[in-house]
KOLVEXTI-650497 format. One line per field, with one value per residue (C-alpha): x, y, z; residue in three letters. Coordinates in Angstrom, 1 decimal. Each point is the difference from the previous one (the first is absolute). Layout:
c1 = X;...
c2 = Y;...
c3 = Z;...
rest = ALA;...
This chain:
c1 = -21.7;-3.3;1.0;3.3;-1.9;-2.4;2.9;1.7;-3.2;-0.8;3.5;-0.2;-0.2;-3.5;1.5;3.0;1.6;2.4;2.1;2.7;-1.3;-3.4;-1.8;-2.3;-2.3;-1.2;-2.5;0.1;2.1;-2.4;0.9;-2.1;-1.0;1.8;-1.3;1.7;1.2;3.8;-0.2;-2.0;2.7;2.7;-1.6;-0.3;3.6;1.3;-2.0;1.1;3.7;-0.5;1.2;-2.2;-3.2;0.4;-1.4;-2.8;1.9;3.0;-2.2;-1.6;3.3;1.5;-2.8;-1.8;1.9;-3.1;-1.9;-3.5;-1.0;2.7;-1.6;-3.2;1.9;1.8;-3.3;-1.3;3.1;-0.3;-3.6;0.9;2.8;-2.3;-2.4;3.0;1.9;-2.4;-1.6;-3.1;0.8;3.5;1.0;3.4;0.0;0.6;-0.4;2.3;-0.5;0.9;2.0;-0.9;1.3;-0.5;-0.4;1.8;-0.1;-0.6;0.5;2.7;1.9;2.7;2.3;-0.3;1.0;3.0;1.0;-0.4;2.1;2.7;0.1;0.4;2.3;-0.9;2.4;-2.4;-2.9;-0.9;0.5;-3.7;-0.5;3.2;-1.2;-3.4;1.5;2.4;-2.9;-2.0;3.0;0.6;-3.1;0.2;-1.5;-3.4;0.2;-2.5;-0.8;2.0;-1.4;1.9;-1.8;0.9;3.7;0.4;-1.7;2.1;3.2;-1.3;-0.7;3.4;1.7;-1.9;0.7;3.7;-0.3;-1.9;2.4;2.9;-1.9;-0.8;3.8;0.6;-2.8;1.3;3.6;-1.1;-1.9;3.1;2.2;-2.3;-0.8;2.1;2.7;-0.6;-3.8;-2.7;-0.8;3.6;0.4;-3.2;0.8;3.6;-1.2;-2.7;2.5;2.5;-2.7;-1.2;3.4;2.6;2.7;-0.5;3.2;-2.0;-2.4;2.9;1.7;-3.3;-0.6;3.5;-0.4;-3.1;1.8;3.1;-2.1;-1.4;3.5;-0.8;3.6;-0.2;-3.1;1.8;2.9;-2.3;-1.9;3.2;1.1;-3.3;-0.1;3.5;-0.7;-3.3;1.6;3.0;-2.1;-2.0;3.1;-0.8;2.7;-0.2;2.5;-2.5;-1.7;3.4;0.8;-3.3;0.6;3.5;-1.4;-2.8;2.5;1.5;-3.3;-1.0;-2.8;-3.0;-2.6;-3.2;-2.1;2.4;0.0;-3.7;-1.1;-3.2;-2.3;1.6;-2.5;-3.1;-3.4;-0.3;3.2;-1.0;-3.4;0.5;2.5;1.8;0.3;2.0;-1.5;3.0;-0.5;-1.1;2.5;-1.5;0.7;-1.7;-0.3;1.5;-2.0;-1.5;1.5;1.3;-2.5;-0.1;-2.7;2.2;0.5;-3.6;-1.2;2.5;-1.2;-3.6;0.7;1.8;-2.9;-2.8;1.9;0.5;-3.7;-0.8;1.8;1.0;3.7;2.6;0.9;3.2;-0.5;0.6;3.0;2.0;-0.5;0.6;3.2;1.3;-0.9;3.0;2.4;-0.9;0.0;-0.9;-3.0;1.8;1.7;-3.4;-1.5;2.7;0.1;-3.7;-0.8;-2.5;-0.9;-1.3;1.2;-2.2;1.6;-1.3;0.4;-2.5;0.0;-1.8;-0.8;-2.3;-3.5;0.9;1.9;1.2;1.4;1.9;0.1;2.0;-0.4;3.3;1.0;2.9;2.1;0.0;-0.7;-2.7;-2.8;-3.3;-2.1;0.2;-2.6;-0.7;-2.6;-1.1;-2.0;-1.2;1.0;2.9;-2.2;1.4;-3.3;-1.2;3.3;-0.2;-3.5;0.3;3.4;0.2;-3.0;1.3;3.5;-1.1;-2.5;2.4;2.9;-2.2;-1.5;3.2;1.9;-2.9;0.0;3.8;-0.4;-2.8;2.3;2.9;-2.1;-1.4;3.6;0.9;-0.2;-3.3;1.6;2.4;-2.6;-0.1;-3.1;0.5;0.7;-2.9;-2.3;1.1;-0.1;-3.6;-0.7;1.3;-2.4;-2.9;0.1;-0.6;-3.7;-0.7;-1.3;3.2;2.3;-2.0;0.5;3.8;-0.1;-1.9;2.5;2.9;-1.7;-0.6;3.7;1.1;-2.2;1.5;3.6;-0.7;-3.2;0.6;-0.3;-3.4;-0.1;0.2;-3.3;-1.5;1.0;-1.6;-3.1;-0.1;0.3;-3.1;-1.7;0.8;-1.5;-3.2;-0.2;0.9;-2.3;2.9;-1.2;-3.0;-0.5;-1.0;2.8;2.7;-1.3;0.4;3.6;0.8;-1.1;2.0;3.2;-0.7;-0.4;3.3;1.6;-1.4;1.1;3.5;0.2;-2.9;1.8;0.5;-2.3;-0.1;-1.5;-2.9;-0.3;-0.5;-2.5;-2.0;-0.3;-0.9;-2.8;-1.4;-0.5;-2.4;-1.9;1.4;0.2;0.7;2.7;1.7;0.1;1.3;2.8;1.0;-0.1;2.3;2.3;0.5;0.2;2.9;1.7;-1.5;2.3;-1.5;-1.5;-1.8;-1.9;-1.3;-1.0;-1.9;-1.8;-1.0;-1.2;-2.3;-1.4;-0.6;-2.4;-2.1;1.7;0.6;0.9;1.7;2.3;0.6;1.2;2.2;1.6;0.4;1.8;2.2;1.0;0.9;2.0;1.9;0.6;-0.5;1.5;-1.7;-0.6;-3.7;-0.3;-2.8;-2.0;0.7;-1.3;-2.9;-1.0;-0.1;-2.2;-2.6;-0.1;-0.8;-2.8;-1.6;0.2;-1.6;3.1;-0.1;2.2;2.8;-0.4;0.4;3.3;1.4;-1.3;1.7;3.3;-0.5;-0.8;3.1;2.4;1.9;-1.1;-3.6;-2.3;-3.4;-2.0;1.9;-1.0;-3.6;0.3;1.1;-2.7;-2.8;1.4;0.4;-3.6;-1.3;1.9;-1.6;3.2;-1.6;2.5;2.8;-2.1;-0.8;3.7;0.8;-2.7;1.8;3.2;-1.8;-1.4;3.4;1.5;-3.0;-2.7;-2.4;0.2;-3.4;-1.5;-0.7;3.7;0.6;-2.7;0.8;3.6;-0.5;-3.3;-1.2;-2.9;-3.4;-0.1;3.5;-0.7;-3.0;2.2;2.4;-2.9;-1.3;3.5;0.5;-3.3;1.0;3.3;-1.2;1.8;-2.0;-1.7
c2 = 10.7;-1.5;-0.1;-1.7;-2.7;-0.5;-0.3;-2.6;-1.9;0.0;-1.2;-2.9;-3.4;-1.6;-3.4;-0.5;-3.3;-0.3;-3.2;1.2;-0.7;-1.6;-0.1;3.0;1.1;3.6;1.7;3.8;-0.1;-2.1;-3.5;-2.8;-2.8;-3.1;-3.6;-1.9;-2.7;0.2;-1.7;2.8;2.4;-2.4;-0.1;3.8;0.5;-2.6;1.5;3.5;-0.9;-2.1;1.5;-2.2;-2.1;-2.9;-3.4;-1.3;-3.2;1.9;1.9;-3.3;-1.8;3.1;0.3;-3.3;-3.2;-2.2;-1.6;1.0;2.7;2.6;1.5;0.5;1.6;2.3;1.0;0.9;2.1;1.8;0.8;1.6;2.0;1.2;1.5;1.8;1.4;0.1;3.4;1.1;-0.5;-1.4;-3.6;-0.2;-3.8;-1.1;-3.6;-0.6;-3.4;-2.2;2.7;2.7;3.5;3.1;3.3;2.6;3.0;3.1;-1.8;0.8;-3.1;0.6;-2.9;1.0;3.5;-1.4;-2.2;2.8;2.3;-2.6;-0.5;3.7;0.5;1.3;2.9;1.5;0.2;3.3;0.1;-0.3;-3.1;-1.5;0.4;-1.4;-3.1;-0.4;0.1;-2.6;-2.3;-0.6;-2.2;-3.7;-1.1;-1.6;0.1;-2.5;-1.7;-3.2;-3.3;-2.7;-2.7;1.5;-0.6;1.5;3.2;0.2;-0.3;2.8;2.2;-0.7;0.9;3.2;1.0;-0.4;2.1;2.8;-0.2;0.7;2.9;1.3;0.1;1.9;2.6;0.5;0.3;2.8;1.8;-0.3;1.5;2.9;0.8;2.8;-1.2;0.9;0.1;-2.3;-1.2;-0.8;-1.9;-2.0;-0.8;-1.1;-2.2;-1.6;-0.6;-1.8;-2.0;-1.3;-0.5;-0.8;-0.9;3.0;2.1;3.2;-0.5;-0.3;3.1;2.0;-1.2;0.9;3.5;0.5;-1.1;2.1;3.1;-0.3;-0.4;-3.5;-1.1;-2.9;-1.3;0.2;-2.1;-2.6;-0.2;-0.5;-2.8;-1.8;0.3;-1.2;-3.1;-0.8;0.7;-2.1;-2.9;0.0;0.4;3.5;2.6;2.7;2.2;2.3;0.9;0.7;2.2;1.8;0.7;1.3;2.4;1.1;0.9;2.6;2.0;2.2;-1.3;2.2;-0.1;-1.4;2.9;2.5;-1.8;-0.6;3.6;1.1;-1.6;-3.4;-1.9;-0.7;-0.2;-3.7;-0.7;2.0;-1.3;-3.7;-1.5;-3.0;-3.5;-3.1;-3.4;-2.3;-3.7;-2.0;-2.5;-3.5;-2.8;-3.4;-2.7;-3.4;-2.0;3.1;0.4;3.3;2.4;3.4;1.2;2.7;1.5;-0.4;1.8;2.8;0.5;-0.1;2.7;2.2;-0.2;0.6;2.8;1.8;-0.3;2.1;2.8;1.7;-0.9;-0.2;-3.8;-1.1;-2.5;-3.7;-0.3;2.7;-1.5;-3.6;1.0;2.0;-2.7;-2.1;2.6;-0.4;3.7;1.9;2.2;3.2;-1.3;-1.4;3.4;1.8;-2.4;0.1;3.5;-1.2;1.2;-3.4;-3.5;-3.0;-3.4;-3.2;-3.7;-2.7;-3.1;-3.2;-2.6;-3.0;1.4;3.7;2.8;3.0;3.4;2.4;3.4;3.2;3.5;1.9;3.6;-0.4;3.0;-0.9;-3.8;0.9;-2.6;1.8;-3.0;-3.8;-2.7;-3.7;-1.5;-3.6;-2.2;-3.5;-1.4;-0.7;0.5;2.8;1.7;-0.2;1.5;2.9;0.8;-0.4;1.5;2.3;2.1;0.6;0.9;2.4;1.9;0.1;1.4;2.7;0.9;0.1;2.0;2.5;0.3;0.6;2.7;1.7;0.2;1.2;2.7;1.3;0.6;2.1;3.8;0.8;2.4;-2.7;-2.7;-1.4;-1.5;-3.4;1.3;2.5;-2.9;-2.2;2.9;0.5;-3.6;0.4;2.9;-1.7;-3.0;2.1;0.4;3.4;3.0;2.0;-2.8;-0.7;3.6;-0.4;-3.2;1.7;2.8;-2.4;-2.1;3.1;1.0;-3.5;0.3;3.4;-1.2;-3.0;0.2;-3.6;-1.5;-1.8;-0.9;3.7;0.6;-3.3;1.3;3.4;-1.8;-1.9;3.2;1.3;-3.3;0.4;3.5;-1.3;-3.2;1.6;3.0;2.4;1.7;0.1;-3.6;0.6;2.6;-2.2;-3.1;2.0;1.0;-3.6;-1.2;2.7;-0.9;-3.7;0.8;1.8;-3.0;-2.3;2.3;-0.1;-3.7;-2.2;-3.1;1.2;-1.9;3.0;2.1;-2.4;-0.3;3.7;0.1;-2.9;1.7;3.3;-1.6;-1.5;3.5;0.8;-3.3;-1.6;-3.5;-1.8;2.5;-0.1;-3.8;-0.1;2.5;-1.9;-3.4;1.5;1.2;-3.5;-1.6;2.3;-1.0;-2.9;1.1;3.5;-0.3;3.4;-1.1;-3.2;2.1;2.6;-2.9;-1.3;3.4;0.5;-3.5;0.1;2.9;-0.9;-2.8;-3.6;-0.3;-3.4;1.5;2.9;-2.4;-1.9;3.2;1.4;-3.2;0.0;3.6;-0.7;-3.0;2.1;2.9;-1.1;3.3;2.4;3.6;-0.6;-3.2;1.5;0.4;-3.5;-1.4;2.4;-1.0;-3.6;0.8;1.9;-2.9;-2.3;2.3;-0.4;-3.8;0.2;-1.3;2.6;-1.7;-0.5;3.5;1.4;-1.9;1.5;3.5;0.0;-0.9;2.9;2.5;-1.0;1.1;3.1;2.2;-1.2;3.0;0.8;-2.0;-3.1;0.5;0.4;-3.3;-1.7;1.6;-1.2;-3.5;-0.5;1.2;-2.4;-2.8;0.9;1.3;3.2;1.2;-0.2;1.6;3.0;0.3;0.5;2.7;1.8;-0.2;1.3;3.0;0.8;0.2;1.7;1.3;0.7;-3.5;-1.5;-3.0;2.1;0.7;-3.8;-0.8;2.8;-1.0;-3.6;0.1;-3.5;-1.9;0.4;-3.3;0.5;3.6;-1.1;-2.3;2.8;2.3;-2.6;-0.4;3.8;0.4;-2.8;1.7;3.6;1.3;3.1;-0.3
c3 = -21.0;-1.1;-3.6;0.9;1.9;-2.9;-2.5;2.2;0.4;-3.7;-0.9;2.3;-1.8;0.2;1.1;2.2;0.9;2.9;0.1;2.4;3.5;0.3;-3.3;-0.4;-2.9;0.0;-2.3;-0.1;3.2;2.0;1.0;-1.6;2.3;-1.2;0.4;2.8;-2.4;-0.3;-3.4;-1.5;1.2;-1.4;-3.4;-0.1;1.0;-2.5;-2.9;0.9;-0.4;-3.1;-3.3;-2.1;0.4;2.4;-1.1;2.2;0.5;1.3;2.6;1.1;0.5;1.8;2.6;0.3;0.9;0.4;-2.9;1.0;-2.4;-0.4;-3.1;1.9;2.9;-2.6;-1.5;3.4;0.8;-3.4;0.6;3.3;-1.6;-2.8;2.6;1.5;-2.9;-3.0;-0.7;-2.0;-3.6;0.7;0.9;1.6;0.5;-3.6;-1.4;-3.0;-1.5;3.0;1.7;2.6;0.1;2.2;-1.8;2.2;-2.4;2.0;3.3;2.6;1.2;2.5;-1.0;-3.7;0.9;1.9;-2.9;-2.6;2.2;0.3;-3.7;-0.8;3.0;3.5;-0.4;-2.6;2.6;1.7;3.7;0.8;-2.2;1.3;3.7;-0.9;-1.6;3.0;2.4;-2.0;-0.6;3.7;0.2;-0.9;-3.3;0.5;3.8;1.5;-3.3;0.5;-1.3;1.7;-1.9;-3.4;-0.3;-3.5;1.0;3.2;-2.2;-2.2;2.9;1.5;-3.2;-0.4;3.6;-0.6;-3.1;1.7;3.0;-2.3;-1.5;3.4;0.7;-3.2;0.8;3.5;-1.2;-2.4;2.9;2.2;-2.8;-0.4;3.7;1.4;2.4;3.6;-0.3;1.5;-3.5;-0.7;3.2;-0.5;-3.6;0.8;2.9;-2.2;-2.9;2.2;1.7;-3.3;-1.5;2.8;-2.6;-2.3;0.0;-1.0;2.9;2.5;-1.5;0.3;3.6;1.0;-1.5;2.2;3.1;-0.8;-0.7;3.5;1.4;1.3;-0.6;2.6;-1.7;-3.4;1.5;1.4;-3.2;-2.0;2.3;-0.2;-3.7;-0.5;2.0;-1.9;-3.4;0.8;1.2;-3.3;-2.1;-1.2;-0.6;2.8;-1.8;-1.8;3.3;1.6;-2.9;0.2;3.7;-0.7;-2.6;2.4;2.7;-2.4;0.1;2.9;2.2;0.7;2.7;-1.5;1.2;-1.6;-3.2;-0.1;0.6;1.7;-2.6;-0.3;2.2;-2.0;1.7;-0.9;1.9;3.0;0.5;0.8;2.4;-1.4;1.4;-1.0;0.8;0.1;-0.8;3.1;1.2;0.3;2.4;0.3;2.6;-0.7;-2.5;-1.7;-3.4;-1.5;-1.7;-1.5;2.4;1.5;-3.4;-1.0;3.2;-0.6;-3.5;1.3;2.6;-2.5;-2.4;2.5;1.8;-3.3;-0.7;3.1;-1.8;3.3;-0.2;-2.7;0.0;-1.6;-2.8;0.6;-2.4;1.8;3.5;-1.0;-1.8;2.9;2.5;-1.3;1.3;3.8;0.6;3.2;0.4;-0.7;-3.1;-1.3;0.7;-1.9;-3.0;-0.5;1.3;2.6;3.5;1.2;-0.4;0.7;0.9;1.3;0.7;-1.2;2.1;-1.1;2.6;-0.1;-0.7;0.6;-1.8;2.0;-1.3;2.2;-1.6;0.8;-1.4;0.5;-0.7;-2.4;1.0;3.8;0.0;2.5;0.2;-0.7;0.5;0.2;0.3;-0.5;-2.4;0.0;-2.4;1.0;-3.3;-2.3;-3.1;-2.2;-0.7;3.6;1.3;-2.6;1.1;3.8;0.5;-3.1;1.0;3.5;-1.2;-2.7;2.2;3.0;-2.1;-1.5;3.3;2.0;-2.6;-0.3;3.8;0.0;-2.7;1.9;3.1;-2.1;-1.6;3.3;1.2;-3.0;0.0;-1.8;-2.5;-1.2;-0.9;-3.5;-1.6;1.5;3.5;-0.1;-0.9;2.9;2.4;-1.2;0.8;3.5;0.6;-1.8;2.3;3.1;-1.2;1.4;-2.0;0.7;-1.0;-3.1;-1.1;0.5;-2.0;-2.9;-0.1;-0.2;-2.7;-2.1;0.5;-1.1;-3.1;-0.8;0.4;-2.2;-2.2;-1.1;3.5;-0.1;3.7;1.1;-1.8;1.5;3.5;-0.7;-1.0;3.2;2.1;-1.8;0.6;3.7;0.1;-1.5;2.1;3.3;-0.9;0.4;-3.2;-2.3;-1.2;-3.6;-0.6;1.6;-2.0;-3.2;1.0;0.9;-3.4;-1.8;1.9;-0.7;-3.7;0.0;1.6;-2.7;-2.8;1.3;0.5;-0.9;1.1;3.6;2.4;2.3;-2.7;-0.5;3.8;0.4;-2.8;1.5;3.4;-1.6;-2.1;3.1;1.4;-2.9;0.4;-3.1;1.4;-3.2;-1.1;3.4;0.0;-3.6;0.8;3.2;-1.8;-2.6;2.8;1.4;-3.4;-0.8;3.2;2.1;2.9;0.2;3.5;-0.1;-3.1;1.7;3.0;-2.1;-1.7;3.3;1.1;-3.0;0.1;3.8;-0.5;-3.0;-1.9;1.0;3.7;-0.5;-2.6;2.5;2.6;-2.4;-1.3;3.5;1.2;-3.1;0.6;3.6;-1.1;-2.5;2.4;3.7;1.3;-2.5;1.2;-1.1;2.0;2.0;-3.2;-1.2;3.3;0.2;-3.6;1.0;3.0;-2.2;-2.5;2.9;1.2;-3.5;0.4;3.5;1.7;2.8;2.6;-2.5;-1.3;3.5;0.4;-3.1;0.6;3.4;-1.6;-2.5;2.7;2.0;-2.8;1.0;-3.0;-0.1;-0.7;1.4;-2.7;1.0;3.6;-1.2;-1.9;3.3;2.0;-2.3;-0.5;3.8;0.5;-2.7;1.8;3.3;1.6;1.2;2.6;-2.5;-2.6;2.3;0.9;-3.7;-0.2;2.8;-2.0;-3.1;1.9;1.5;-3.5;-1.6;2.4;-2.8;-1.7;-0.7;-1.7;-3.0;-0.5;0.0;-2.4;-2.5;0.1;-1.0;-1.9;0.9;-1.7;1.7;1.9;1.4;0.9;2.1;1.9;0.9;0.9;2.5;1.5;0.3;1.8;2.4;1.0;0.1;-3.1;-1.1;-3.4
rest = MET;GLU;SER;GLN;GLY;SER;ASP;ALA;GLU;SER;SER;ARG;PRO;GLY;LEU;GLU;LEU;ARG;LEU;LEU;GLY;PRO;LEU;LYS;LEU;LEU;ARG;ALA;GLY;VAL;ALA;VAL;GLN;LEU;PRO;PRO;SER;ARG;LYS;VAL;ARG;ALA;VAL;LEU;ALA;TYR;LEU;ALA;LEU;ALA;SER;ARG;PRO;ILE;PRO;ARG;GLU;ARG;LEU;CYS;SER;LEU;LEU;TRP;GLN;VAL;PRO;ASP;ASP;PRO;ARG;GLY;GLU;LEU;ARG;TRP;CYS;LEU;SER;LYS;LEU;ARG;SER;LEU;VAL;ASP;GLU;PRO;GLY;ARG;ARG;ARG;ILE;MET;ALA;CYS;ASP;ASP;GLY;ILE;ALA;LEU;ASP;LEU;GLU;GLY;CYS;ASP;VAL;ASP;VAL;LEU;ARG;LEU;LEU;ALA;ALA;ALA;GLU;SER;GLY;PHE;GLU;ARG;LEU;GLY;ASP;THR;ASP;LEU;LEU;THR;LEU;ALA;ALA;ALA;ALA;GLU;HIS;GLU;PHE;LEU;GLU;GLY;THR;GLU;LEU;ALA;GLU;SER;ILE;GLU;PHE;GLU;HIS;TRP;VAL;ALA;GLY;ARG;ARG;SER;GLU;PHE;ARG;SER;LEU;GLU;ILE;ALA;VAL;VAL;ALA;GLU;THR;ALA;ARG;ARG;ALA;PRO;LYS;GLY;THR;ALA;ALA;GLY;TRP;ALA;ALA;ALA;GLY;ARG;TRP;ILE;GLY;LEU;ALA;PRO;PHE;ASP;ILE;GLY;ALA;HIS;ALA;ARG;PHE;LEU;ALA;GLU;LEU;TYR;ASP;ARG;ARG;LEU;ILE;ASP;ASP;CYS;THR;ARG;HIS;LEU;GLU;ARG;THR;ALA;ARG;SER;PHE;THR;ALA;ASP;GLY;ILE;ASP;PHE;GLY;PRO;ILE;ALA;ALA;ALA;TRP;LYS;GLU;LEU;ARG;LYS;THR;PRO;ALA;THR;VAL;ALA;ALA;GLU;ALA;ALA;GLY;PRO;GLU;ALA;ALA;GLU;PRO;SER;GLU;GLN;ARG;ARG;VAL;SER;VAL;ALA;ILE;MET;PRO;LEU;GLN;GLU;THR;SER;ALA;ASP;GLY;ILE;GLY;PRO;SER;ASP;LEU;GLY;ASN;ALA;LEU;THR;HIS;ASP;VAL;ILE;SER;ARG;LEU;ALA;ARG;LEU;ARG;GLY;LEU;PHE;VAL;ILE;ALA;ARG;GLY;SER;VAL;PHE;ALA;LEU;ALA;GLN;GLU;GLN;LEU;GLY;TYR;ARG;GLU;ILE;GLY;GLU;ARG;LEU;GLY;VAL;ARG;TYR;VAL;VAL;THR;GLY;LEU;LEU;GLU;ARG;HIS;GLU;GLY;THR;THR;THR;ALA;VAL;ILE;GLU;VAL;VAL;GLU;ALA;ALA;THR;ALA;HIS;ILE;VAL;TRP;THR;ASP;ARG;PHE;GLU;ALA;SER;SER;LEU;ASP;ARG;LEU;ALA;VAL;LEU;ASP;GLU;ILE;GLY;ASP;GLY;ILE;VAL;SER;ALA;ILE;ALA;SER;GLU;ILE;GLU;SER;ALA;GLU;ARG;ASN;ARG;ALA;ILE;LEU;ARG;PRO;PRO;GLU;SER;LEU;ASP;ALA;TRP;GLU;ALA;TYR;HIS;ARG;GLY;LEU;TRP;HIS;MET;TYR;ARG;PHE;THR;ALA;ALA;GLU;ASN;GLU;HIS;ALA;ALA;ALA;LEU;PHE;ARG;ARG;SER;ALA;GLN;LEU;ASP;PRO;THR;PHE;SER;ARG;ALA;GLN;ALA;GLY;LEU;SER;PHE;THR;HIS;TRP;GLN;ARG;ALA;PHE;GLN;ARG;TRP;GLY;GLU;ARG;ASP;ASP;GLU;ALA;ARG;ARG;ALA;ILE;GLU;ALA;ALA;GLU;GLN;SER;LEU;LEU;ILE;ASP;GLU;GLN;ASN;PRO;ALA;ALA;HIS;TRP;SER;MET;GLY;ARG;ALA;LEU;TRP;LEU;VAL;ASP;ASP;GLN;ALA;GLY;ALA;ILE;GLY;ALA;LEU;GLU;ARG;SER;VAL;ALA;LEU;SER;PRO;ASN;PHE;ALA;LEU;GLY;HIS;TYR;ALA;LEU;ALA;PHE;VAL;HIS;CYS;LEU;ALA;GLY;ASP;PRO;GLU;THR;ALA;ILE;SER;ALA;SER;ASP;HIS;SER;ARG;LEU;LEU;SER;PRO;HIS;ASP;PRO;LEU;LEU;PHE;GLY;ILE;LEU;GLY;THR;ARG;ALA;MET;ALA;LEU;VAL;ARG;LEU;GLY;ALA;PHE;ALA;GLU;ALA;ALA;GLN;TRP;SER;VAL;LYS;ALA;ALA;ALA;ARG;PRO;ASN;ALA;HIS;VAL;HIS;ILE;LEU;ALA;ILE;ALA;ALA;HIS;CYS;LEU;ALA;LEU;ALA;GLY;ARG;MET;ASP;GLU;ALA;ARG;SER;HIS;VAL;VAL;ARG;ILE;GLN;SER;LEU;ASN;PRO;GLY;TYR;ARG;LEU;ASP;ASP;PHE;LEU;LYS;THR;PHE;ARG;PHE;GLU;THR;ASP;THR;GLU;MET;ARG;TYR;ARG;LYS;ALA;ALA;ALA;ALA;ILE;GLY;LEU;ALA;PRO
């Protein structure tokens, strides 16, 4: 196994450029920090796709519409790019007379791979390469690199996006043709194909074959009726689809499970529940003109939810194409192969924007969750920030809660990797030693069932963290195991925010403050909506870092996940940060809220007891000491101090508070 890993690593290109999705540059597999300037990224992308050197004048006219000093701006961009892509002994940014070229020899560029495969024919690709391209192609070209003031560049981007969208359809069509009928892969590929190409005869024939193979004859009939209406309305001949249906009826239908066989469901398909975010319907008050804010917010939610990597999120092209058909929840679920469907209404009034969102179980049309979000603005960016954060975090949290409840009702012996993981979460959030052991066993089982499931290892790491933190085991040994599980999680999926979260917490156990903060900052950089990452950052900062940063991170975590199972910790962290700032009265208020949470453990009660004492609220502090002793009769100040490892001046404050309320040292 070690030699295989080394071979794979040695064969990896030194430089990788990803232009599908947000632009990324990787060196030896590690992401390179890019400058915030969109024009630097635009120059890099344009040069990467150029077949010959580009005159400087062309680059200037493409990206700079103002006469200030476009050549100076271009020189600055090129200097930034050279620092990113040039290597010792090799310059990749080449100046040729008055032209600029990018030497990409030995580099891996996703769009160039896609173009090369299209030229030679997708049918010649192996299955693994085809699926890799299909996964890459679902992302929009240069996502987030728009330059509204550079009209020529925007036209170029639009043209390239259309080109790559057509190639995506061709790649998906080939995956659908290869996928065995009646399998989860076949269903997903057929649904994606028809979502991207609603007037493609082959896509309809493949989708009908999937429906017919599952004996969903009524669904076939409804699909044929809808398709006939849409084809007729657009002047397209429906005859070939009718002929394909007639031919299909001559073959015997099989039950999907029988056709697929016991090994048809692949681990990657089992491990994440799928969700479709349908375009938000938009209404406006009189006097407020039309906008594309609903579509923009939908796209933003899809992108940010996908970055959490906890759910399989259907790509934007598929849901926007399907939205035109006005389907019910069950039909959307069947067409896209999803368990949950998210719908909503965006209302724009004078000075405010409101979104009403529903998460619905597709098969039953049961509303899992609904809520209302409001922004005191009509500004596009403000709405995306204020409303988007809440929607993304709530959808992720509510679906995860529904999946935990679903898993706990399943017979233990029938759990797959995804269900075992969520059943583990259910036990983990009870915060007792016995429940923690149940959780660890389920996370191990999940990892065995699917060795590629990163979050199972992250969950296992947290159970070891709990054993160390709660002193249910030997701290150094459990810290080592927490780090080992976090390393496994990162090896499986380095882009998963939960993997970096688990590593950050584990490094805190061994007093690696800088390493912990670095890992946690990487976690929230990968997914700004990952509430646990913000909470863990607050936790580390509140003990030995910057207490102001701790308060800000705690507040943001609570904003993202107001009903989080770890809310007691989020509140307690804020209280400890306030103690370091000397704001004892405010610390007491927050600590009492933390202790009032139903799953608050004994250390949270100890935080409340000490904060109340520091604020002079002695009777309340002593009542919390009584609660502590009823839960753990042997609990002492030493347990509290060794658990959190405060700085010296903060420790002295807690020692004085403990002496005042009679907590034994």
